[in-house]
PALUMDO-797507 format. One line per 3 residues: number of its first residue (from 1); their letters; for each residue x, y, z of C-alpha. Coordinates in Angstrom, 2 decimals. Each point is the difference from the previous one (the first is absolute). Layout:
NUM) a) X,Y,Z  ... .
***
This chain:
1) mpy) -23.39,16.36,-40.88  -0.65,-1.87,3.24  3.24,-1.88,-0.59 .
4) thf) 1.95,3.24,-0.54  -1.56,1.48,3.10  1.08,-3.07,2.02 .
7) itl) 3.65,0.46,-1.09  -0.09,3.67,0.85  -1.18,-0.74,3.55 .
10) rqp) 2.48,-2.83,0.60  3.18,1.77,-1.11  0.21,2.43,2.96 .
13) lll) -0.74,-2.89,2.37  2.78,-2.13,-1.47  2.44,2.90,0.19 .
16) laa) -1.00,0.64,3.63  0.44,-3.65,0.91  3.44,-0.10,-1.60 .
19) lvc) 0.97,3.19,1.83  -1.14,-1.44,3.35  1.99,-3.21,-0.57 .
22) fta) 3.10,1.95,-1.02  -0.28,2.31,3.02  -0.47,-2.94,2.37 .
25) acs) 3.06,-1.74,-1.41  2.11,3.13,0.30  -1.17,0.78,3.53 .
28) qpe) 0.32,-3.55,1.29  1.94,0.16,3.29  3.50,-1.45,0.17 .
31) yev) 1.35,-2.18,2.77  3.53,0.81,1.08  2.82,-2.02,1.49 .
34) klp) 3.38,1.46,0.79  2.93,-1.23,-2.06  3.34,1.87,0.16 .
37) alp) 0.75,-0.85,-3.64  -0.80,-2.54,-2.67  2.67,-2.71,-0.04 .
40) sgv) 2.65,0.38,-2.67  -1.27,-1.10,-3.39  -3.66,-0.20,1.04 .
43) qip) -2.53,1.70,-2.25  -3.75,-0.17,0.41  -1.35,-2.25,-2.79 .
46) anl) -1.84,1.83,-2.78  -3.21,-1.95,0.63  -0.12,1.33,3.60 .
49) qnk) 1.04,3.62,-0.56  -3.64,1.11,-0.15  -0.49,-0.86,3.68 .
52) lry) 3.44,-0.34,1.59  2.66,2.71,0.19  3.02,1.00,2.05 .
55) das) 0.32,3.55,1.31  3.64,0.79,0.78  -0.82,3.31,1.71 .
58) sqs) -2.05,-1.70,2.74  1.89,-3.31,-0.26  -3.28,-1.81,-0.44 .
61) lll) -1.46,-2.76,-2.12  -3.60,0.85,-0.87  -2.81,-2.22,-1.21 .
64) kdh) -3.46,0.65,-1.43  -2.62,-2.71,0.26  1.63,-3.34,0.97 .
67) lta) 2.64,-2.50,-1.07  -1.03,-3.44,-1.12  1.93,-3.02,1.24 .
70) aek) 1.59,-0.35,-3.45  1.04,3.66,-0.02  1.51,-0.35,3.46 .
73) eel) 2.08,-2.98,-1.13  1.08,1.88,-3.13  1.28,2.87,2.16 .
76) lkl) 1.68,-2.26,2.56  2.03,-1.68,-2.76  1.68,3.32,-0.76 .
79) sed) 2.16,0.08,3.15  1.05,-1.88,3.13  0.38,3.26,1.92 .
82) kty) -1.74,-0.55,3.36  -1.48,3.48,0.41  -1.29,0.05,-3.59 .
85) rra) -1.63,-3.42,0.38  -1.68,1.05,3.25  -1.29,3.12,-1.74 .
88) iqg) -1.53,-2.07,-2.80  -1.54,-2.40,2.52  -1.40,2.97,1.93 .
91) lfe) -1.56,1.44,-3.15  -1.52,-3.35,-0.89  -1.54,-0.39,3.46 .
94) ynq) -1.31,3.57,0.04  -3.04,-0.58,-2.16  -0.89,-3.66,-0.42 .
97) pee) -3.54,0.15,-1.45  -1.07,-3.30,1.56  1.69,0.43,3.40 .
100) ttq) -2.09,-0.73,3.10  0.82,-0.63,3.64  0.51,-3.65,-0.97 .
103) kge) 1.38,0.24,-3.52  2.92,1.69,-1.66  3.77,0.30,0.26 .
106) mmv) 2.09,1.68,2.70  3.64,0.17,0.96  0.71,0.14,3.75 .
109) gvd) 3.31,1.26,1.39  0.92,-2.09,3.05  2.74,0.41,2.59 .
112) pal) 2.06,-3.21,-0.35  -0.66,-0.72,3.69  -3.69,-0.33,-0.86 .
115) mpl) 0.33,-1.97,-3.24  -0.81,-3.46,1.46  -3.05,1.45,1.74 .
118) aei) -1.09,1.92,-3.10  0.16,-3.19,-2.07  -2.31,-1.75,2.49 .
121) lvk) -2.43,2.92,-0.05  -0.14,0.21,-3.79  -0.60,-3.75,-0.24 .
124) afn) -2.92,0.31,2.43  -1.36,3.02,-1.90  0.09,-1.89,-3.30 .
127) ekr) -1.83,-3.04,1.38  -3.25,1.97,-0.17  1.10,2.46,-2.70 .
130) pea) 1.72,-2.01,-2.76  -0.29,2.82,-2.54  2.24,2.30,2.04 .
133) kim) 3.66,0.01,-0.99  2.11,1.40,2.83  3.74,0.08,-0.60 .
136) lep) 2.45,0.48,2.87  3.29,1.83,-0.43  2.50,0.34,2.88 .
139) msa) 0.79,3.65,0.77  1.23,1.91,3.01  -2.59,2.22,1.66 .
142) sea) 1.76,3.08,-1.38  -0.05,-1.39,-3.53  -3.62,-1.17,0.14 .
145) lae) -1.33,3.29,1.36  2.00,1.96,-2.58  -1.47,-2.17,-2.76 .
148) man) -3.51,0.70,1.32  0.62,3.74,0.32  1.18,0.08,-3.62 .
151) grl) -3.09,-1.83,-1.26  1.79,-3.21,-0.94  -1.47,-2.22,2.75 .
154) rfa) -3.46,-0.36,1.55  0.67,-2.17,3.07  2.86,-0.53,2.45 .
157) mti) 0.63,-2.02,3.17  2.62,1.27,2.45  1.12,-0.33,3.63 .
160) rds) 0.20,3.74,0.58  -2.17,3.05,-0.47  0.66,2.64,-2.62 .
163) sta) 2.40,2.81,0.88  -0.74,3.72,-0.13  2.04,0.31,-3.20 .
166) egs) -1.90,-2.87,-1.62  -3.32,1.58,0.95  1.15,3.26,-1.59 .
169) lfr) 0.85,-1.83,-3.24  -3.51,-1.50,-0.15  -1.50,3.46,0.46 .
172) snk) 2.26,1.76,-2.49  -0.82,-2.62,-2.65  -3.71,0.17,0.91 .
175) iaa) -0.15,-3.74,0.66  -2.76,-1.03,2.42  0.85,-3.07,2.08 .
178) lrr) -1.41,-1.74,3.05  2.07,-1.53,2.80  -1.27,-2.82,2.20 .
181) iaa) 1.38,-2.51,2.50  -0.57,-3.68,-0.71  1.74,-1.75,2.91 .
184) lda) 2.65,-0.05,2.67  3.16,-2.03,-0.51  3.08,-0.21,2.22 .
187) fcf) 3.74,-0.47,0.10  0.30,-3.58,1.20  3.62,-0.25,1.16 .
190) ivn) 1.56,-3.41,-0.47  3.16,-1.68,1.25  1.90,-3.20,-0.64 .
193) pqn) -1.85,-3.14,1.23  2.83,-0.69,2.48  -0.05,3.52,1.46 .
196) ptt) -1.04,-0.36,3.68  -1.35,3.57,0.20  -3.80,0.02,-0.21 .
199) elg) -0.85,3.63,0.74  1.46,3.50,-0.18  -0.99,3.42,1.22 .
202) lrq) -0.54,2.62,-2.68  3.04,1.93,1.24  2.21,-3.12,-0.18 .
205) lky) -1.24,-0.66,-3.51  0.92,3.53,-1.04  3.49,-0.45,1.46 .
208) llt) 0.48,-3.08,-2.17  -1.37,1.64,-3.17  2.17,3.10,0.36 .
211) gka) 3.16,-1.91,0.88  0.27,1.43,3.51  -0.14,-3.60,1.19 .
214) kdw) 2.25,-2.20,-2.11  -0.39,-3.25,1.91  -3.09,-1.84,1.23 .
217) sev) 1.50,-0.23,3.48  -0.33,3.79,0.29  -3.81,-0.21,-0.10 .
220) dks) -0.43,-3.46,1.54  2.36,-0.56,2.94  -0.82,-3.71,0.14 .
223) rkp) 1.58,-0.58,-3.40  3.46,-0.97,-1.10  1.72,2.60,-2.23 .
226) tpv) -1.43,-0.17,-3.53  0.63,2.77,-2.57  -3.16,1.65,-1.33 .
229) kif) -0.68,-0.08,-3.73  -2.84,2.21,-1.25  -1.92,-0.98,-3.14 .
232) lss) -2.26,2.59,-1.67  -2.49,-0.31,-2.84  0.48,1.87,-3.27 .
235) dgr) -3.55,1.44,0.06  -1.76,2.89,1.70  0.17,-1.59,3.45 .
238) aey) 3.70,0.88,0.36  -0.78,3.67,-0.64  -2.96,-0.10,2.36 .
241) lrd) 2.10,-1.71,2.68  2.64,2.74,-0.18  -2.35,2.97,-0.28 .
244) svl) -2.81,-1.02,2.35  1.18,-2.70,2.42  3.50,1.41,0.45 .
247) age) -1.09,3.64,-0.50  2.63,0.57,-2.67  2.88,-1.53,1.95 .
250) kla) 2.63,-1.73,-2.13  -0.21,-3.75,-0.41  2.95,-2.25,0.87 .
253) dsl) 2.93,0.07,-2.43  0.35,-3.77,-0.16  -3.49,-0.71,-1.34 .
256) vvc) -0.75,-2.19,-3.03  -2.84,0.78,-2.44  -2.05,-3.01,-1.12 .
259) qsk) -1.70,0.11,-3.40  -2.92,-2.27,0.92  -1.85,-1.57,2.89 .
262) adm) 1.58,-3.34,-0.84  3.45,1.58,0.18  -0.85,1.54,3.38 .
265) iea) -1.23,-3.27,1.49  2.98,-1.96,-1.35  2.47,2.59,1.34 .
268) vkr) -1.58,-0.11,3.46  -0.07,-3.80,-0.02  3.73,-0.33,-0.73 .
271) tpg) 1.30,2.88,2.16  0.12,-0.60,3.80  -0.06,3.72,0.90 .
274) alg) -2.55,1.02,-2.63  -2.78,2.53,0.50  -2.46,0.51,-2.86 .
277) yvt) -3.71,0.54,-0.51  -2.96,-1.27,-2.00  -3.70,0.94,-0.21 .
280) mld) -3.07,-1.29,1.80  -0.90,-1.93,-3.14  3.35,-1.79,0.25 .
283) ikd) -0.52,-1.18,3.60  -3.64,-1.02,-0.44  0.92,-3.71,-0.08 .
286) vvg) 2.94,0.29,2.39  -1.47,1.47,3.17  -3.59,0.28,1.18 .
289) vkq) -2.37,-0.56,2.89  -1.54,-3.24,1.27  -2.38,-0.84,2.79 .
292) egg) 1.18,-2.05,2.98  -2.67,-0.62,2.57  -1.74,3.31,0.55 .
295) kfv) 2.89,2.14,-1.25  1.45,1.08,-3.33  3.77,-0.41,-0.19 .
298) vdl) 2.69,0.70,-2.61  0.46,-2.85,-2.46  3.53,-0.19,-1.49 .
301) kdt) -0.87,-2.13,-2.99  3.35,0.02,-1.80  3.42,1.23,1.13 .
304) tqf) 2.12,-1.88,-2.54  0.62,3.05,-2.23  -0.03,2.83,2.55 .
307) kvl) -1.38,1.08,3.36  -2.26,3.03,0.44  0.96,2.40,2.80 .
310) avk) -2.46,1.46,2.48  0.52,3.76,0.37  -0.73,2.17,3.03 .
313) geg) -1.09,3.60,-0.46  1.53,2.90,1.92  -2.96,0.61,2.31 .
316) fea) 0.37,-0.75,3.73  -2.69,-2.70,-0.07  0.96,-1.44,-3.38 .
319) spv) 0.50,-3.74,-0.36  1.89,-1.88,-2.71  -2.46,-1.26,-2.61 .
322) lpl) 0.25,-1.78,-3.31  -1.30,1.67,-3.20  -3.31,-1.83,0.11 .
325) qgy) -3.16,1.59,-1.42  -1.55,0.79,3.38  3.11,1.74,1.36 .
328) van) 0.50,1.98,-3.20  -3.68,0.99,-0.03  -0.02,1.32,3.59 .
331) gey) 3.38,1.72,-0.34  1.92,-2.15,2.50  2.43,-1.11,-2.67 .
334) pls) 2.05,3.17,-0.61  1.26,-0.55,-3.56  -3.06,0.06,-2.23 .
337) yrv) -0.52,2.06,-3.14  -2.93,0.83,-2.23  -0.63,-1.43,-3.45 .
340) yyf) -1.24,2.91,-2.12  -1.51,0.12,-3.43  -0.51,2.97,-2.27 .
343) qra) -2.49,0.17,-2.85  -0.74,2.51,-2.69  -3.42,1.54,0.58 .
346) qgq) -0.85,-0.59,-3.66  -0.81,-3.45,-1.33  -2.31,-2.84,0.92 .
349) lpa) 2.49,-2.87,0.36  2.10,1.88,2.59  -3.21,0.58,1.96 .
352) gfs) -0.92,-3.68,-0.33  3.36,-1.22,1.30  -0.12,2.57,2.81 .
355) gfl) -3.45,-1.23,1.02  1.26,-3.58,0.00  2.86,0.96,2.35 .
358) qfg) -2.43,1.66,2.42  -2.67,-2.71,0.15  0.08,-2.65,2.74 .
361) tpg) -2.44,-2.56,-1.40  1.40,-3.49,-0.74  2.41,0.06,-2.92 .
364) egq) 0.31,3.79,-0.04  3.09,2.01,0.87  -0.25,0.40,3.76 .
367) dvl) -0.84,-3.67,0.42  2.97,-0.97,-2.21  2.33,2.25,1.99 .
370) fkn) -1.12,-1.54,3.29  0.37,-3.56,-1.24  3.53,0.79,-1.15 .
373) glv) 1.18,1.20,3.38  -0.40,3.79,-0.23  -2.29,2.26,2.01 .
376) pft) -2.87,1.20,-2.23  -0.46,3.71,0.54  -3.79,0.21,-0.28 .
379) qki) -0.82,-3.16,1.96  0.11,-0.65,3.75  2.43,-2.53,1.47 .
382) vir) -1.16,-1.91,3.07  2.83,-0.51,2.51  -0.29,-3.06,2.22 .
385) q) 2.27,-0.41,3.01 .
***
């Protein structure tokens, strides 16, 4: 009788427990990433259909719980479609059970102009956080921000802020993201090593870039006639140059687009009338400051590949200055731009990488940025005359 009584009491409890587990499984929230359509021929594997589904009406891929690394690889093997693969990666990153600020996996969309810098930063981040796997993928700012707004990306580095339309997409998709500034960089305009011109006013520079001045002698009367040849990068700097520096004015018709920094430097080196540009990272070992007596003077360390031009702003009291850290920091150099990063509000590893970029202690982001020639945004720069 006691035994029968025990069974009678336990049965309702077992049924209740089973009901609670079933209800919890059914009500488990789903994480959503936007995906216009599944690639042709792709079907969700039977072993994953209990937690992964595609909803054509909302054009979304939805996940309950989390994907294991093996499940992610299984899904990635189904297609080479870029948007699909980013969606799977985004779902995998969404809920990594063991993720911390120093551990986990994260894809970062990076403007190609920032890729060399991003690689340096990730290497420094991993020196103290070896269990973090940060993968860099080159993307335009427009592409990276769209990927974030559609849930497929958690971190992006760009050289421009988000637009009104991009902000609206984040809001309509209910994606919370944070925007911060990591550093200041600059257009460092370079010319052929044999070019006798050492400085230009901002207005003269604009004349050259727009094709209003087609010969160097038009902006430097001391020069012999030399046709101007403009070289642009294939990254976001060209867009920024046109939209911000030139205020939307059309660039010269005779320009040449270079696919890499090496291509840009080689083109400038072999073209007498060349005008191109690189970043502050690229001139770190080329031009600097040294002390002579009681003064600090410009140190032209290497002019075998190119020469860096000093640029004068449009103000009445402006003086031509090189794109050195101090002049960029105090605003005297007129062609600087901000290095932005965007992070999804959700997730510990994005927060960890963001914190790294903001810290100025030795080996952390702001210190790394300074040592690589940029102006760290949260640290003070001391200017010595």
